[in-house]
C-alpha positions in Angstrom: -26.3 42.4 -6.4 -27.7 44.3 -9.5 -25.6 46.1 -12.0 -26.6 50.0 -12.1 -28.2 51.2 -15.3 -27.4 54.3 -17.3 -28.4 55.8 -21.0 -25.5 56.6 -23.1 -26.0 60.0 -25.3 -24.8 60.5 -28.7 -21.6 62.7 -27.5 -20.3 59.5 -25.7 -20.8 57.2 -29.0 -19.2 59.9 -31.2 -16.2 60.0 -28.9 -15.9 56.1 -28.9 -16.2 56.2 -32.8 -14.1 59.0 -33.6 -12.3 60.1 -30.4 -8.6 59.5 -29.3 -9.3 58.4 -25.6 -8.4 54.9 -24.9 -10.2 53.3 -23.4 -13.2 55.3 -24.6 -15.8 56.7 -21.9 -18.3 54.2 -23.3 -15.9 51.3 -22.9 -15.5 52.2 -19.2 -19.2 52.7 -18.7 -20.0 49.4 -20.3 -17.5 47.9 -17.6 -19.5 49.7 -14.9 -23.1 49.7 -16.0 -25.9 47.7 -18.0 -25.9 50.7 -20.6 -28.9 51.7 -22.6 -29.5 54.0 -25.3 -32.3 55.5 -27.1 -33.6 55.1 -30.9 -33.0 59.0 -31.1 -29.4 58.4 -30.4 -29.5 55.6 -33.0 -31.0 57.9 -35.9 -28.6 60.7 -34.9 -25.6 58.3 -35.2 -26.9 56.9 -38.5 -27.5 59.9 -40.1 -23.7 61.2 -39.4 -22.4 57.7 -41.1 -20.8 58.3 -44.4 -19.5 55.1 -45.2 -20.6 51.3 -44.6 -17.8 50.9 -42.5 -19.1 53.7 -40.1 -22.6 52.3 -40.2 -21.0 48.8 -38.9 -19.0 50.5 -36.2 -22.3 52.3 -35.0 -24.0 48.9 -35.1 -21.2 47.2 -33.2 -21.0 49.9 -30.6 -24.8 49.6 -29.5 -24.9 45.8 -30.2 -24.4 45.1 -26.4 -27.0 47.4 -25.1 -30.7 48.1 -25.0 -32.2 50.3 -27.4 -35.1 52.3 -25.9 -38.1 53.5 -27.8 -40.9 55.8 -27.1 -44.0 54.3 -25.6 -47.3 55.7 -27.1 -49.0 55.5 -24.0 -47.0 58.3 -22.6 -47.5 60.7 -25.4 -49.3 63.0 -23.0 -46.2 63.2 -20.6 -44.0 63.9 -23.4 -46.4 66.6 -24.7 -46.3 68.2 -21.2 -42.3 68.0 -21.3 -42.2 70.0 -24.6 -44.7 72.4 -23.2 -42.7 73.1 -20.2 -39.4 73.5 -21.8 -39.9 75.5 -24.9 -36.4 76.6 -25.0 -35.1 72.9 -25.1 -34.7 71.1 -28.4 -37.7 68.8 -28.9 -35.2 65.9 -29.7 -33.4 66.3 -26.6 -36.8 66.3 -24.8 -37.8 63.0 -26.2 -34.3 61.6 -25.0 -34.9 63.0 -21.5 -38.7 61.7 -21.7 -37.3 58.1 -22.1 -34.4 58.5 -19.5 -37.4 59.8 -17.0 -39.9 57.2 -18.0 -37.3 54.4 -17.3 -36.0 56.5 -14.2 -32.5 56.1 -15.8 -29.4 58.9 -15.8 -28.2 60.1 -18.8 -24.2 59.9 -19.4 -23.6 62.9 -21.2 -21.1 66.1 -21.6 -24.1 67.9 -23.3 -25.7 69.1 -19.9 -26.8 72.4 -21.4 -28.6 70.6 -24.2 -31.1 69.2 -21.2 -31.2 72.6 -19.3 -34.4 72.9 -17.3 -35.7 69.2 -17.7 -36.7 68.6 -14.0 -35.9 65.4 -12.4 -33.2 64.2 -15.1 -30.2 63.1 -13.6 -27.1 63.9 -16.1 -23.8 62.1 -15.5 -20.6 64.0 -17.0 -18.1 61.7 -18.6 -15.4 63.0 -16.2 -16.8 60.9 -13.4 -16.9 57.8 -15.4 -12.8 58.4 -15.6 -12.6 58.7 -11.7 -12.1 55.1 -11.0 -15.3 54.6 -9.0 -17.7 51.9 -9.1 -21.1 52.2 -11.1 -22.7 52.8 -7.6 -20.4 55.2 -6.1 -20.4 57.1 -9.6 -24.2 57.3 -9.7 -24.3 58.8 -6.1 -21.7 61.4 -7.1 -23.5 62.4 -10.5 -27.1 62.6 -8.2 -25.3 65.1 -5.7 -24.2 67.2 -8.7 -27.7 67.9 -10.2 
């Protein structure tokens, strides 16, 4: 049996790094999924770091997951996504594009940041705390989208 996969968005990292939930949603997700994130989340997180300790904490939180980057051969698809989602921030469109390209859902409580992006499965963090298995969790998220 393969482990289900999910992309972790910036808000989940921020909650893990500076939040008060124990265990964090990120830790819970990592126990149920093979977690990915994107180069865009890494850039955003490192731009927020103010100390070397914060940089180290960010590096540590991403160490056990795969970091996805933009594949230049899909530039046309990304252009079409941007063109058809003019009200959505480009940064979020690029993140969504990587999720769509990889056929992976995104774990986030920022659903509004991805409004109108067809085909993107958005998984709210409250589902991860439900105690369901990774497979059950993804089925529930797909029903909500």
